[in-house]
C-alpha positions in Angstrom: -3.1 29.1 -32.5 -1.2 29.5 -29.3 -2.4 26.2 -28.0 -0.8 24.5 -30.9 2.5 26.1 -30.2 2.2 25.1 -26.5 1.5 21.5 -27.4 4.3 21.4 -29.9 6.8 22.6 -27.2 5.5 19.9 -24.8 5.9 17.2 -27.5 9.4 18.4 -28.4 10.4 18.4 -24.7 9.1 14.8 -24.4 11.0 13.8 -27.4 14.2 15.3 -26.0 13.7 13.5 -22.7 13.3 10.2 -24.5 16.4 10.8 -26.6 18.3 11.7 -23.4 17.2 8.4 -21.8 18.3 6.4 -24.8 21.7 8.2 -25.3 22.8 8.5 -21.7 20.8 6.0 -19.8 20.6 2.9 -22.0 23.6 3.2 -24.3 25.9 4.9 -21.7 27.3 7.6 -24.0 28.6 10.8 -22.2 28.8 8.9 -18.9 32.2 10.4 -18.3 31.0 14.0 -18.8 28.0 13.9 -16.5 28.2 10.8 -14.3 25.4 11.8 -11.8 23.0 12.6 -14.6 23.9 9.4 -16.5 23.3 7.4 -13.3 19.8 8.9 -12.8 18.9 8.3 -16.4 20.1 4.7 -16.2 17.9 4.2 -13.2 14.9 5.8 -15.0 15.6 3.7 -18.1 15.6 0.5 -16.0 12.3 1.4 -14.5 10.8 2.2 -17.8 12.0 -1.2 -19.1 10.5 -2.9 -16.1 13.8 -4.1 -14.7 14.1 -1.6 -11.8 13.3 -2.5 -8.2 10.5 -0.5 -6.7 11.4 1.8 -3.7 11.1 0.2 -0.3 8.6 2.8 1.1 6.3 2.2 -1.9 6.3 -1.5 -1.4 5.6 -1.0 2.4 2.8 1.3 1.6 1.2 -1.0 -0.9 1.5 -3.9 1.5 -0.2 -2.0 4.3 -2.9 -0.8 2.0 -3.6 -4.2 0.6 -3.7 -5.9 4.0 -6.6 -3.7 5.2 
């Protein structure tokens, strides 16, 4: 029974995270209240949509791994 409660908490946390991404990151609501958080959520939303640029160190590591 306790495992069900644990999984329900995890699912609710995931739903709250997705709602936060949508409200602050994609739509831009509450940007004036928490600009740093809104900026980070906007970046995360771009990456989840496939529009974000990958970090430079990740690209360099992939290129060095693939060139071997």
